[in-house]
DSSP file (Angstrom, degrees, kcal/mol; ACC not computed):
  #  RESIDUE AA STRUCTURE BP1 BP2  ACC     N-H-->O    O-->H-N    N-H-->O    O-->H-N    TCO  KAPPA ALPHA  PHI   PSI    X-CA   Y-CA   Z-CA
    1    1 A X     >        0   0    0      0, 0.0     4,-1.9     0, 0.0     5,-0.1   0.000 360.0 360.0 360.0 -46.0   59.1   64.1   51.7
    2    2 A X  H  >  +     0   0    0      1,-0.2     4,-2.1     2,-0.2     5,-0.1   0.837 360.0  55.2 -67.8 -31.3   61.4   61.0   51.6
    3    3 A X  H  > S+     0   0    0      2,-0.2     4,-2.4     1,-0.2    -1,-0.2   0.918 107.1  49.2 -67.0 -42.0   59.6   59.6   54.7
    4    4 A X  H  > S+     0   0    0      1,-0.2     4,-2.3     2,-0.2    -2,-0.2   0.893 110.9  50.4 -63.4 -39.3   56.2   59.9   52.9
    5    5 A X  H  X S+     0   0    0     -4,-1.9     4,-2.3     2,-0.2    -1,-0.2   0.904 110.1  50.1 -64.3 -40.8   57.6   58.1   49.9
    6    6 A X  H  X S+     0   0    0     -4,-2.1     4,-2.5     2,-0.2    -2,-0.2   0.908 111.0  48.8 -63.4 -43.0   59.0   55.3   52.1
    7    7 A X  H  X S+     0   0    0     -4,-2.4     4,-2.7     1,-0.2     5,-0.2   0.903 110.6  51.4 -64.0 -40.6   55.6   54.9   53.8
    8    8 A X  H  X S+     0   0    0     -4,-2.3     4,-2.4     2,-0.2    -2,-0.2   0.904 111.1  47.3 -61.8 -43.1   53.9   54.8   50.5
    9    9 A X  H  X S+     0   0    0     -4,-2.3     4,-2.3     2,-0.2    -2,-0.2   0.911 113.1  48.6 -65.4 -42.8   56.3   52.1   49.2
   10   10 A X  H  X S+     0   0    0     -4,-2.5     4,-2.5     2,-0.2    -2,-0.2   0.938 113.5  46.4 -64.1 -46.9   55.9   50.0   52.4
   11   11 A X  H  X S+     0   0    0     -4,-2.7     4,-2.2     1,-0.2    -2,-0.2   0.899 112.2  50.8 -63.4 -40.0   52.1   50.3   52.3
   12   12 A X  H  X S+     0   0    0     -4,-2.4     4,-2.0    -5,-0.2    -1,-0.2   0.906 110.7  49.2 -62.3 -41.2   52.0   49.4   48.6
   13   13 A X  H  X S+     0   0    0     -4,-2.3     4,-2.2     2,-0.2    -2,-0.2   0.906 110.5  50.2 -63.8 -43.0   54.2   46.4   49.2
   14   14 A X  H  X S+     0   0    0     -4,-2.5     4,-2.6     1,-0.2    -1,-0.2   0.874 108.7  52.5 -64.0 -37.3   51.9   45.2   52.1
   15   15 A X  H  X S+     0   0    0     -4,-2.2     4,-2.7     2,-0.2    -1,-0.2   0.899 108.4  50.6 -66.2 -39.4   48.9   45.6   49.8
   16   16 A X  H  X S+     0   0    0     -4,-2.0     4,-2.2     2,-0.2    -2,-0.2   0.901 111.5  47.9 -63.2 -39.9   50.6   43.4   47.2
   17   17 A X  H  X S+     0   0    0     -4,-2.2     4,-2.4     2,-0.2    -2,-0.2   0.926 112.4  49.3 -65.5 -44.1   51.3   40.8   49.8
   18   18 A X  H  X S+     0   0    0     -4,-2.6     4,-2.4     1,-0.2    -2,-0.2   0.908 110.4  50.8 -60.2 -42.3   47.7   41.0   51.1
   19   19 A X  H  X S+     0   0    0     -4,-2.7     4,-2.3     1,-0.2    -1,-0.2   0.907 110.0  49.6 -63.4 -42.0   46.4   40.6   47.5
   20   20 A X  H  X S+     0   0    0     -4,-2.2     4,-2.3     1,-0.2    -1,-0.2   0.895 111.4  49.6 -63.6 -39.6   48.6   37.5   47.0
   21   21 A X  H  X S+     0   0    0     -4,-2.4     4,-2.5     2,-0.2    -2,-0.2   0.885 110.3  49.9 -67.1 -38.3   47.4   36.0   50.2
   22   22 A X  H  X S+     0   0    0     -4,-2.4     4,-2.5     2,-0.2    -2,-0.2   0.907 111.0  49.2 -66.8 -40.6   43.8   36.6   49.3
   23   23 A X  H  X S+     0   0    0     -4,-2.3     4,-2.5     2,-0.2    -2,-0.2   0.925 112.3  48.0 -63.7 -43.5   44.2   35.0   45.9
   24   24 A X  H  X S+     0   0    0     -4,-2.3     4,-2.6     1,-0.2     5,-0.2   0.901 111.0  51.8 -62.7 -40.6   45.9   32.0   47.5
   25   25 A X  H  X S+     0   0    0     -4,-2.5     4,-2.3     2,-0.2    -2,-0.2   0.914 110.8  48.1 -61.6 -43.8   43.1   31.8   50.0
   26   26 A X  H  X S+     0   0    0     -4,-2.5     4,-2.5     2,-0.2     5,-0.2   0.936 112.5  47.8 -62.6 -46.6   40.5   31.8   47.2
   27   27 A X  H  X S+     0   0    0     -4,-2.5     4,-2.5     1,-0.2     5,-0.2   0.930 113.1  47.9 -62.0 -46.4   42.3   29.2   45.2
   28   28 A X  H  X S+     0   0    0     -4,-2.6     4,-2.2     1,-0.2    -1,-0.2   0.905 113.5  47.1 -61.8 -42.5   42.7   26.9   48.2
   29   29 A X  H  X S+     0   0    0     -4,-2.3     4,-2.3    -5,-0.2    -1,-0.2   0.885 112.5  48.7 -69.6 -37.4   39.1   27.2   49.2
   30   30 A X  H  X S+     0   0    0     -4,-2.5     4,-2.6     2,-0.2     5,-0.3   0.899 112.1  48.9 -69.2 -38.2   37.8   26.6   45.8
   31   31 A X  H  X S+     0   0    0     -4,-2.5     4,-1.7    -5,-0.2    -2,-0.2   0.896 113.3  48.0 -65.6 -38.1   40.0   23.6   45.3
   32   32 A X  H  < S+     0   0    0     -4,-2.2    -2,-0.2    -5,-0.2    -1,-0.2   0.901 115.5  44.2 -67.5 -40.1   38.8   22.2   48.6
   33   33 A X  H  < S+     0   0    0     -4,-2.3    -2,-0.2     1,-0.2    -1,-0.2   0.915 126.7  27.1 -73.1 -43.2   35.2   22.9   47.9
   34   34 A X  H  < S-     0   0    0     -4,-2.6     7,-0.7    -5,-0.2     6,-0.4   0.579  98.8-158.7-102.1  -9.8   35.0   21.6   44.4
   35   35 A X     <  -     0   0    0     -4,-1.7     2,-0.4    -5,-0.3     5,-0.3   0.361  21.0 -88.9  61.8 167.8   37.9   19.0   44.6
   36   36 A X  S    S+     0   0    0      4,-0.1     2,-0.4     3,-0.1    -1,-0.1  -0.940  92.0  48.8-111.4 140.4   40.0   17.4   42.0
   37   37 A X  S    S+     0   0    0     -2,-0.4     3,-0.2     4,-0.1     4,-0.1  -0.952 103.6  10.5 127.4-153.2   38.6   14.2   40.5
   38   38 A X  S >  S-     0   0    0     -2,-0.4     3,-1.6     1,-0.2     4,-0.2  -0.139 108.3 -64.1 -54.5 159.2   35.2   13.5   39.3
   39   39 A X  T 3  S-     0   0    0      1,-0.3    -1,-0.2     2,-0.1     5,-0.1  -0.210 120.2  -8.7 -52.5 125.8   33.0   16.7   38.9
   40   40 A X  T 3> S+     0   0    0     -6,-0.4     4,-1.6    -5,-0.3    -1,-0.3   0.869  83.3 164.3  55.1  43.1   32.4   18.3   42.3
   41   41 A X  H <> S+     0   0    0     -3,-1.6     4,-1.6    -7,-0.7     3,-0.3   0.911  71.8  47.2 -59.2 -47.4   34.0   15.3   44.0
   42   42 A X  H  > S+     0   0    0     -8,-0.3     4,-0.9     1,-0.2    -1,-0.2   0.814 109.2  56.8 -66.3 -28.2   34.4   17.0   47.4
   43   43 A X  H  4 S+     0   0    0     -3,-0.2    -1,-0.2     1,-0.2     7,-0.2   0.869 112.2  39.4 -68.8 -36.7   30.9   18.3   47.2
   44   44 A X  H >< S+     0   0    0     -4,-1.6     3,-0.7    -3,-0.3    -2,-0.2   0.700 103.3  65.9 -92.3 -20.0   29.3   14.9   46.9
   45   45 A X  H 3< S+     0   0    0     -4,-1.6    -1,-0.2     1,-0.3     2,-0.1   0.917 120.8  18.0 -71.3 -41.2   31.5   12.8   49.3
   46   46 A X  T >X S+     0   0    0     -4,-0.9     3,-1.6     1,-0.1     4,-1.2  -0.520  75.3 160.7-124.6  63.0   30.3   14.7   52.4
   47   47 A X  T <4 S+     0   0    0     -3,-0.7     3,-0.2     1,-0.3    -1,-0.1   0.805  72.7  57.1 -58.7 -31.8   27.1   16.3   51.2
   48   48 A X  T 34 S+     0   0    0      1,-0.2    -1,-0.3    -3,-0.1    -4,-0.0   0.753 115.0  36.9 -72.2 -22.1   25.8   16.8   54.7
   49   49 A X  T <4 S+     0   0    0     -3,-1.6    -1,-0.2    -6,-0.1    -2,-0.2   0.503  91.2 111.7-105.3  -6.4   28.9   18.8   55.7
   50   50 A X     <  -     0   0    0     -4,-1.2     2,-0.4    -7,-0.2    -7,-0.1  -0.451  42.4-176.0 -74.0 137.4   29.5   20.7   52.5
   51   51 A X        -     0   0    0     -2,-0.2     2,-0.5   -18,-0.0    -2,-0.0  -0.970  33.1-107.1-129.9 149.7   29.0   24.5   52.4
   52   52 A X        -     0   0    0     -2,-0.4     4,-0.4     1,-0.1     3,-0.4  -0.619  24.6-162.2 -75.1 122.9   29.2   26.8   49.5
   53   53 A X     >  +     0   0    0     -2,-0.5     4,-2.6     1,-0.2     5,-0.3   0.626  69.9  88.5 -82.4 -11.7   32.4   28.9   49.8
   54   54 A X  H  > S+     0   0    0      1,-0.2     4,-2.6     2,-0.2     5,-0.2   0.870  83.6  51.2 -61.2 -42.4   31.4   31.6   47.4
   55   55 A X  H  > S+     0   0    0     -3,-0.4     4,-2.0     2,-0.2    -1,-0.2   0.933 114.5  44.1 -61.2 -42.6   29.6   33.9   49.9
   56   56 A X  H  > S+     0   0    0     -4,-0.4     4,-2.3     2,-0.2    -2,-0.2   0.921 114.9  48.4 -66.4 -43.6   32.5   34.0   52.3
   57   57 A X  H  X S+     0   0    0     -4,-2.6     4,-2.7     1,-0.2    -1,-0.2   0.881 109.5  54.2 -64.9 -35.7   35.0   34.5   49.4
   58   58 A X  H  X S+     0   0    0     -4,-2.6     4,-2.4    -5,-0.3    -1,-0.2   0.907 108.9  48.0 -63.8 -42.0   32.9   37.3   48.0
   59   59 A X  H  X S+     0   0    0     -4,-2.0     4,-2.4     2,-0.2    -2,-0.2   0.935 113.6  46.6 -64.1 -46.4   32.9   39.1   51.4
   60   60 A X  H  X S+     0   0    0     -4,-2.3     4,-2.2     1,-0.2    -2,-0.2   0.905 113.9  48.3 -63.6 -41.9   36.7   38.7   51.7
   61   61 A X  H  X S+     0   0    0     -4,-2.7     4,-2.6     2,-0.2    -1,-0.2   0.894 110.5  52.4 -64.8 -39.6   37.3   39.8   48.1
   62   62 A X  H  X S+     0   0    0     -4,-2.4     4,-2.3     2,-0.2    -2,-0.2   0.921 109.8  47.4 -61.2 -45.5   34.9   42.8   48.7
   63   63 A X  H  X S+     0   0    0     -4,-2.4     4,-2.2     2,-0.2    -1,-0.2   0.907 112.3  50.4 -63.1 -41.6   36.8   43.9   51.8
   64   64 A X  H  X S+     0   0    0     -4,-2.2     4,-2.4     1,-0.2    -2,-0.2   0.914 109.6  50.9 -62.6 -42.8   40.1   43.5   49.9
   65   65 A X  H  X S+     0   0    0     -4,-2.6     4,-2.5     1,-0.2    -2,-0.2   0.899 109.5  50.7 -62.1 -41.0   38.8   45.6   47.0
   66   66 A X  H  X S+     0   0    0     -4,-2.3     4,-2.4     2,-0.2    -1,-0.2   0.898 109.9  49.8 -64.2 -40.4   37.7   48.4   49.4
   67   67 A X  H  X S+     0   0    0     -4,-2.2     4,-2.1     2,-0.2    -2,-0.2   0.927 113.1  45.7 -64.2 -44.8   41.1   48.5   51.1
   68   68 A X  H  X S+     0   0    0     -4,-2.4     4,-2.4     2,-0.2    -2,-0.2   0.904 112.8  50.9 -65.3 -41.0   42.9   48.7   47.7
   69   69 A X  H  X S+     0   0    0     -4,-2.5     4,-2.6     1,-0.2    -2,-0.2   0.904 109.7  50.3 -63.4 -41.1   40.4   51.4   46.5
   70   70 A X  H  X S+     0   0    0     -4,-2.4     4,-2.5     2,-0.2    -1,-0.2   0.904 110.3  50.4 -63.7 -40.9   41.0   53.4   49.7
   71   71 A X  H  X S+     0   0    0     -4,-2.1     4,-2.4     2,-0.2    -2,-0.2   0.933 112.2  46.2 -62.2 -46.6   44.8   53.2   49.2
   72   72 A X  H  X S+     0   0    0     -4,-2.4     4,-2.6     2,-0.2    -2,-0.2   0.904 112.3  51.7 -63.4 -41.0   44.5   54.4   45.6
   73   73 A X  H  X S+     0   0    0     -4,-2.6     4,-2.5     1,-0.2    -2,-0.2   0.924 110.6  47.4 -61.6 -45.5   42.1   57.2   46.6
   74   74 A X  H  X S+     0   0    0     -4,-2.5     4,-2.4     2,-0.2    -1,-0.2   0.902 112.2  50.6 -65.0 -41.3   44.5   58.4   49.3
   75   75 A X  H  X S+     0   0    0     -4,-2.4     4,-2.1     2,-0.2    -2,-0.2   0.935 112.5  45.6 -61.5 -46.2   47.5   58.3   46.9
   76   76 A X  H  X S+     0   0    0     -4,-2.6     4,-1.6     1,-0.2    -2,-0.2   0.890 112.9  50.5 -66.2 -38.2   45.6   60.2   44.2
   77   77 A X  H  X S+     0   0    0     -4,-2.5     4,-1.2    -5,-0.2    -1,-0.2   0.904 110.8  49.2 -65.4 -40.9   44.4   62.8   46.8
   78   78 A X  H  X S+     0   0    0     -4,-2.4     4,-0.8     1,-0.2    -2,-0.2   0.868 109.3  52.6 -66.5 -36.1   48.0   63.2   48.1
   79   79 A X  H  < S+     0   0    0     -4,-2.1     3,-0.4     1,-0.2    -1,-0.2   0.838 104.9  55.4 -70.3 -31.5   49.4   63.7   44.6
   80   80 A X  H  < S+     0   0    0     -4,-1.6    -1,-0.2     1,-0.2    -2,-0.2   0.819 101.7  58.2 -69.7 -29.3   46.8   66.4   43.8
   81   81 A X  H  <        0   0    0     -4,-1.2    -1,-0.2     1,-0.2    -2,-0.2   0.769 360.0 360.0 -71.3 -24.7   47.9   68.4   46.9
   82   82 A X     <        0   0    0     -4,-0.8    -1,-0.2    -3,-0.4    -2,-0.2   0.446 360.0 360.0 -90.1 360.0   51.5   68.6   45.6
């Protein structure tokens, strides 16, 4: 029983770290894409090389959401068994 609780705490902590990293990744990519300065400065300086980061960020956020949802589902299922 104590081992399962320890594993749950470790996995929960890892998910929080993963969530923090994904948020930092999103912020850094959005700042890089849209820049600080005049409106959309980074977008207009190298227009031929600029790509929209939103599709990639959406995929990464979706995968993260699925992982968190699976964790919550497994936790709730395990609690119902006890």
